[in-house]
C-alpha positions in Angstrom: 25.7 -8.1 208.4 27.7 -6.8 205.2 30.8 -5.0 206.3 30.6 -1.3 205.9 32.0 0.2 202.9 35.3 1.7 203.8 35.0 4.5 201.3 31.8 5.5 202.9 33.4 6.4 206.1 37.1 7.7 205.2 36.3 8.9 201.6 36.6 12.9 201.0 37.5 15.4 198.3 40.7 17.0 198.2 41.0 20.5 199.4 41.0 22.1 196.0 38.1 20.2 194.4 36.0 20.7 197.6 36.8 24.5 197.5 35.6 24.6 193.8 32.4 22.6 194.9 31.5 25.1 197.5 32.1 27.9 195.1 29.7 26.1 192.7 27.1 25.5 195.3 27.2 29.1 196.4 27.0 30.6 193.0 23.9 28.3 192.4 22.1 29.5 195.4 22.8 33.0 194.7 21.6 33.0 191.0 19.1 30.2 190.9 17.6 29.2 194.2 17.1 32.5 196.1 15.4 34.0 193.2 13.0 31.1 192.9 12.1 31.1 196.4 9.1 33.4 196.4 7.6 31.3 193.5 8.1 28.0 195.3 6.4 29.3 198.6 3.5 30.6 196.7 3.0 27.5 194.4 4.4 24.8 196.7 6.1 23.4 194.0 10.0 23.4 193.1 10.3 24.1 189.2 11.5 21.0 187.5 14.2 22.9 185.7 15.8 23.3 189.2 15.5 19.8 190.2 17.2 19.0 187.1 20.1 21.4 187.8 20.3 19.7 191.4 20.7 16.5 190.0 23.4 17.7 187.5 25.3 19.3 190.3 25.4 16.2 192.1 23.5 17.5 195.1 21.5 14.3 195.6 24.8 12.2 196.1 27.0 14.5 198.2 27.8 11.9 200.8 27.4 8.7 198.5 30.7 7.0 197.9 32.0 7.7 194.4 32.0 4.0 193.7 28.2 4.3 193.3 28.3 7.6 191.6 28.1 10.1 194.4 30.8 12.9 195.5 31.8 11.1 198.5 32.2 13.9 201.1 33.2 13.1 204.5 31.0 14.3 207.5 32.8 17.6 207.9 32.6 18.3 204.1 29.0 17.4 203.9 28.2 19.9 206.9 30.2 22.6 204.9 28.3 21.9 201.7 24.9 22.2 203.5 26.1 25.4 205.2 26.5 26.7 201.6 23.4 25.0 200.0 21.1 25.9 203.0 21.6 29.7 202.7 18.6 29.2 200.4 15.2 28.2 201.6 15.2 24.8 203.5 12.9 23.2 200.7 16.0 22.8 198.5 17.9 20.8 201.2 14.6 19.0 202.0 14.3 17.4 198.5 18.0 16.1 198.5 18.7 15.7 202.1 17.1 12.3 202.8 19.3 10.9 199.8 22.5 12.1 201.5 21.6 10.9 205.2 18.8 9.1 206.5 18.0 7.0 203.3 21.7 6.3 202.1 23.5 5.9 205.5 22.4 2.6 206.4 22.7 1.3 202.9 26.4 2.5 202.5 27.2 0.9 205.9 24.9 -2.1 206.2 23.5 -3.0 202.8 24.2 -6.1 201.1 26.4 -5.9 197.8 23.2 -6.4 195.9 21.1 -3.6 197.7 23.9 -1.1 197.2 24.3 -1.8 193.8 20.7 -1.5 193.2 19.9 1.7 195.3 22.8 3.9 195.6 23.6 4.8 192.0 20.0 6.1 191.4 19.9 7.7 195.0 23.2 9.4 194.0 22.0 10.8 190.6 18.6 11.9 192.0 16.8 9.4 189.6 15.5 7.9 192.9 14.4 9.8 195.8 14.3 8.0 199.1 11.9 8.5 202.3 12.7 7.4 206.0 9.7 5.7 207.4 9.9 5.7 211.2 7.2 7.9 212.6 3.7 6.6 213.3 0.3 8.2 214.3 0.7 6.8 217.8 4.5 6.8 218.2 6.3 10.0 217.2 8.9 10.8 220.0 8.7 7.3 221.4 9.7 5.7 218.2 10.6 2.5 219.8 7.0 1.8 220.5 6.1 1.7 216.8 3.3 -0.8 215.8 3.9 -1.4 212.3 4.5 -5.0 211.8 6.4 -7.2 209.3 5.3 -11.0 209.6 7.8 -13.5 208.0 6.0 -15.7 205.5 8.3 -18.1 203.8 10.9 -16.2 201.7 8.9 -12.8 202.2 7.8 -10.6 204.9 4.3 -9.1 205.1 4.3 -5.4 206.1 1.1 -3.7 207.9 0.7 -0.4 209.5 0.8 3.3 209.0 3.9 5.8 208.8 3.1 9.5 209.4 4.7 12.9 208.4 6.9 11.1 205.9 9.4 13.7 204.2 9.6 13.3 200.2 6.7 10.5 200.5 4.8 11.8 197.4 7.9 11.7 195.3 9.6 8.9 196.9 10.8 5.7 194.9 12.1 3.8 197.7 11.2 3.7 201.4 13.3 2.8 204.4 10.7 1.2 206.6 10.9 0.2 210.3 8.5 -2.4 211.5 8.2 -4.8 214.2 9.4 -8.3 213.3 9.2 -9.7 216.9 5.6 -9.3 218.1 6.5 -10.4 221.7 8.4 -7.0 222.0 6.9 -3.7 223.0 9.8 -1.5 223.0 12.9 -0.8 220.7 13.9 -4.4 220.6 12.2 -6.4 217.8 12.4 -3.7 215.2 13.7 -4.4 211.7 14.5 -2.2 208.6 13.3 -3.0 205.1 13.7 -1.2 201.6 10.4 -1.2 200.1 9.8 0.0 196.4 7.0 2.4 195.8 5.5 0.0 193.3 5.2 -2.9 195.8 1.4 -4.0 195.9 0.0 -3.1 199.3 2.1 0.3 199.6 -0.2 3.3 199.6 0.9 6.9 199.7 -1.6 9.4 201.0 -2.2 13.1 200.0 0.5 15.7 200.7 -0.3 17.4 204.1 -0.7 21.3 204.2 1.9 22.7 206.4 2.8 26.0 208.1 6.1 26.4 206.1 8.7 24.9 203.6 6.4 25.0 200.8 7.5 22.8 197.9 8.8 20.1 200.4 6.2 17.5 200.6 5.3 14.9 203.1 2.5 12.5 203.6 1.2 9.2 205.5 2.6 6.0 204.1 0.2 3.0 204.4 1.2 -0.8 204.3 -1.6 -3.2 203.7 -0.6 -6.8 203.4 2.6 -5.4 201.7 4.7 -8.4 200.7 8.5 -7.7 200.1 11.1 -10.3 199.6 13.4 -11.3 202.3 16.3 -9.7 200.6 14.4 -6.4 201.3 15.6 -6.7 205.1 18.4 -4.2 205.6 20.9 -5.0 208.3 20.3 -7.7 211.0 16.8 -8.7 211.8 15.7 -7.1 214.9 18.3 -4.4 214.8 16.4 -1.9 212.9 15.9 0.7 215.8 19.9 0.8 216.2 20.0 1.3 212.5 17.5 4.4 212.8 19.2 5.9 215.7 22.5 5.9 213.8 21.2 7.5 210.7 19.5 10.1 212.9 22.9 11.1 214.4 24.1 12.1 210.8 21.0 13.7 210.0 21.0 15.6 213.0 24.2 17.3 212.2 22.9 18.3 208.7 19.8 19.9 210.2 21.9 21.8 212.8 24.2 23.1 209.7 20.8 23.9 208.0 19.7 25.9 211.1 22.9 27.8 211.0 23.0 28.6 207.3 19.4 30.0 207.7 20.4 31.9 210.8 23.3 33.5 209.1 20.7 34.3 206.0 18.4 36.1 208.6 21.1 38.1 210.2 22.2 39.2 206.7 18.7 40.4 205.8 18.5 42.1 209.1 21.6 44.0 208.9 20.7 44.9 205.3 17.1 46.3 206.5 18.7 48.0 209.5 21.1 50.0 207.4 18.3 50.9 205.0 15.4 51.6 207.3 15.4 55.2 208.6 13.6 56.1 211.9 13.9 59.1 214.3 16.3 60.7 211.7 18.9 57.7 211.3 19.0 54.1 210.2 17.7 51.7 212.8 20.9 50.0 212.6 22.4 53.0 214.7 19.9 52.6 217.5 21.4 50.4 220.4 18.5 48.1 220.9 18.6 47.1 217.5 22.1 46.6 217.6 21.7 44.2 220.6 19.4 42.0 218.8 21.9 41.8 215.9 24.6 41.1 218.0 22.9 38.5 219.9 21.8 36.7 216.8 25.5 36.8 215.5 26.9 35.4 218.6 24.5 32.4 218.9 24.9 31.6 215.2 28.4 31.4 215.6 28.2 29.2 218.6 25.9 26.8 216.6 28.4 27.0 213.7 31.3 25.9 215.9 29.4 23.0 217.6 28.2 21.3 214.3 31.7 21.8 212.8 33.4 20.1 215.9 30.9 17.3 215.8 31.6 16.6 212.2 35.4 16.5 212.8 34.9 14.0 215.7 32.9 11.7 213.6 35.5 11.7 210.8 37.9 10.9 213.4 35.8 7.6 214.3 34.3 9.2 217.5 30.7 8.2 218.5 29.0 11.5 218.5 25.4 10.9 219.3 25.5 13.3 222.2 27.4 15.9 220.3 25.0 15.6 217.4 21.9 16.1 219.8 23.6 19.1 221.4 24.3 20.6 218.1 20.8 20.0 216.7 18.9 21.0 220.0 21.0 24.2 220.2 21.0 25.2 216.5 17.4 24.5 216.1 16.4 26.7 219.0 19.0 29.4 218.2 17.4 29.6 214.6 14.0 30.2 216.0 15.2 33.1 218.1 17.1 34.6 215.2 14.1 34.4 213.0 12.0 36.2 215.7 14.6 39.0 216.0 14.6 39.2 212.3 11.0 39.9 212.3 11.2 42.3 215.2 14.0 44.2 213.2 12.0 44.5 210.2 8.9 45.8 212.4 5.4 45.6 210.5 7.1 44.7 207.1 8.5 41.5 208.9 5.0 40.2 209.4 3.9 40.7 205.7 4.8 38.4 202.6 7.0 38.6 200.6 9.5 39.7 203.3 12.2 36.8 203.7 11.8 37.2 207.6 8.3 36.2 207.3 8.8 33.2 205.2 11.8 31.9 207.0 10.1 32.4 210.2 7.7 30.1 209.1 10.1 27.5 207.6 12.2 27.1 210.6 9.7 26.2 213.1 9.8 22.5 212.3 13.5 22.2 213.2 12.5 22.0 216.8 10.3 19.1 216.2 11.5 16.8 213.3 14.5 14.2 213.5 13.8 14.5 217.5 12.2 17.3 219.3 14.1 19.6 221.6 13.0 17.5 224.5 14.1 14.5 223.0 17.4 15.9 222.5 17.8 16.8 226.1 17.0 13.2 227.2 19.4 11.8 224.9 22.1 14.2 226.3 21.1 13.8 230.0 20.9 10.1 229.8 24.4 9.8 228.4 25.7 12.3 231.0 24.4 9.8 233.6 25.7 6.8 232.1 29.0 8.4 231.8 29.0 9.3 235.5 27.9 5.7 236.3 31.0 4.3 234.4 33.5 6.9 235.9 32.0 7.8 239.2 
């Protein structure tokens, strides 16, 4: 196993440069992304010009070390960057998010020098889009039960199986694939990770799925039919792939939590604006106490979630293991933004149910957060099991 890249863990921008970056992201969100949201939702397509601008701003490589062309943000800075970026519709984070977390984390920390040199620079620039292939038709929450196989054949592995609901698969150029290399196992043991290029014979990408929300962010099945990859495509130690997936998901869950917070804050702002403008019973509805209660509950919950995700991020930068904290933040923030979105529709009344109201669109967009990268129920299991283990160690 390759030693971690030190810069990947400790690198960070100085405060002044980071402040300028946040200002740039906020301006880009206000002037370019938010005005494009309705079009993206209607067409299920992000304009190429916006994708180019996102690449030029370095948004694909926020967390990738500067040695490989990225910006090199630490965990706290990456969370703050996503708090700024995700004030816009979540589709925009979705198209850059895998490059900044699930697809790049394992490469930075476990990739060979050749793997890092080959994949990280184009991931950082956005020339290459990554996809994270863990979920299968019969193993979603029970990811350790996956059945996709990787059989060693001389200097190659032969992959077979199907991955489901793979974000960015229609556009991805490299797939981080988890497959069982030890057929004698039936659980998390015996799973390995592989880097598979899109043009590898035997790899097939299915048509994009139709989704409730997050139009413009595409996902599809990825099939492997006697797909031969060189032994050098193995990422990290053989049979240790599930641990790699779980460590990558810890980082991804913090980013999801940050996105939930940012969208909750957007929904709150939209609700307050409408409550001050909409007049009923002779005064703005914001002056009615029951409407104020909904606004206040939303603000308090969003603030709590923001504190959680920033605390977990700081702990991660200090070298702490934050699996539980990441699960807590993801669970609370994803449930929280669902409640905030529901209240936002309620504050808007009938208008909140009709397009193109922002509350209507974001209500659809945020529902997925309670499902992907571990459902709320999976987060509860992770948290509770660690609590019980800790009691056993110290009881």
